[in-house]
N, C-alpha and C positions, 0 to 999 in steps of 0.2 A: 281715528279708530283706537289707537293706543291710549289716548286720553280717556275714552269711554271704558276701556278695560281697566285702566288704573282707578277710575272713579268707582266702578263696580267692586273692585277688589277692596278699596278703602271702605266702602259702605259695608261690605261683608265682614271685614276685619273689625268693624265697630260693634258687631252683634256679639252677644254672649256665645262663647264656644259651645256650650251645651245645645243651644238652638241650632248652630251651624252643623253640629254632628248629627242631630236628629233629622235635620233637613236632608243632609247627604244620605243618611240611611234610608229615609222614605223614598228618595229618588232611586237609590240602588235596589231597593226591594223590588221595584218594577221589573228589573231584568232577571230576577230569581224566582218569579212566580209566573206560572202559565195560566193565562185567562182563555176561556173558550171564545171562539169567534163571535158568539152572540153577546158577549160583554161589550161589544162596540157597535154602535148604531150603523156605521158605514165603514167601508174598508179604509177610508182615510180619516176616520174620527181621531181626535186627539186622545192622549193618555191623560186622564184627569185625576188629580189628587185634591181631595176636599179637606179643608181644615175647619174644625168646629171648636171654637173657644178662645182663639187668640189671633187677632188681625196682625199683630206685630210678628208672630211666628210665620204667618202666611207671607209676609213681606220677605222674610229671610228665605223661605222656601222658593219664592219667585226668583230671588237673586241667584239661588243655588241652581235652579233648573232653567234659567234663561238661555235660550238657544239650544237646549238639549232635547234629546228624544229618548223614548223607551221603545225598543223593538221597532224602530222606524217611525214611531208616532211622536209628534211634538207634544211636549208636556204643558198642560194648563193647570194652574192652581186656582181653585174656587174657594171662596169664603162662604161657609154655610152657617145658618143660624138654627137654633133648636126647632125641631119640627119640620125643617126643610126636607124636600125630597133629595135622595142621593142617586136618583136614576142617572145613568150615564157616567157614574164615578167608578174608577177602578180601585183607588185607595182612599179610605176615609180615616183621617187622623182626628181622634176625639181627645181633646186636651182638658186637663184640670177638672174644674167643677162640672163640665159638660159630661164627664164620665158617668154621672148619676143618671143620665138619660140613656145609658147603654142598653138596658133591657128593651126600651122602646125602639131604639135604632136597630137592634138585632131582629126584633119582630118585624119591623118595616122592611128590612133588607133580606129576610130569609129567602134562600134560594137564588138570590141575585149574586153575581160574581163580583163582590166587593170585598176587598181585604180590609178588615177593621183593625186599626192600630190604636193603642191607648198608651197612657203613661200613668196608670193608676196603680196603687199599691198591690191590689189583687185583681189586676186587669184580666188575666187569663181565666181566673175563677168566675169572672162576670161575663165571659163569653168572647172576649177579644181574641184575635188570632195571633197578633204580635203585640207585645207590651214592652215599652222602654223601661229600664230600671237604671238607677245610678248605683254603681258599685265602685267603691274607693275612688270617687270623683270621676269615674269614667262612665260614659253612656254605653250600656249593653242592652240586649233585648232577649226576651224569652218568646218562644213560639209554641202555639197549640195548633198542630196541623189538622186535627180532626174537624174543628169548626170550619176551617178553610176548605177542606175536602167536601164538606156538606154543602158548601156554596160553589162547588165545581171549580175550585182553585187548586192548583198543584204547586206546593212549595218545593223548590229544588233541594236535593240532598246537600248541595254546596252551601245554601243558606242555613239549613238545619245544622250543619257541622260547625258553623261559627256562632251559633246562638249560645247564650249563657246556659239556658235550660230549654229542653224540649219536653212538653207535656203531651203525652200521647193518648190520654184518656179523653173521652167526650166530656165537654163542660156542661 
């Protein structure tokens, strides 16, 4: 058991710090956003975080969330490709060049209780709900609660209070 934990810690330590921090944030976001019951197919459905754009990051996220849960639900990480359905997903992290597909993703997920997270320079302007930014070599995030509310998600005041910036206008 201890060897398995040490191996996992060594693998995680080998990953870039930025990826580790983003993975930890994505996992933690789950505890600070309220999803309606219909966001889950069944009472025991897992909490699903989808990653579009980087399998290596999905590996880091899997290591970060291994054996963990969000509000009593086990966490699953799904790798999704452009055009794939996001049905059954609670958080969708759209990375890098995949951000160009954000308008299509937003149209396809309109009204679904999916938290859209990006890392684009103008992510919130494009319709993202949470956008990672690097500020003085630190990973921070900006939040636009209005698009989240339009998808029946409630972002807690605690999460809003630690955001670098909160944009309250509709995007």
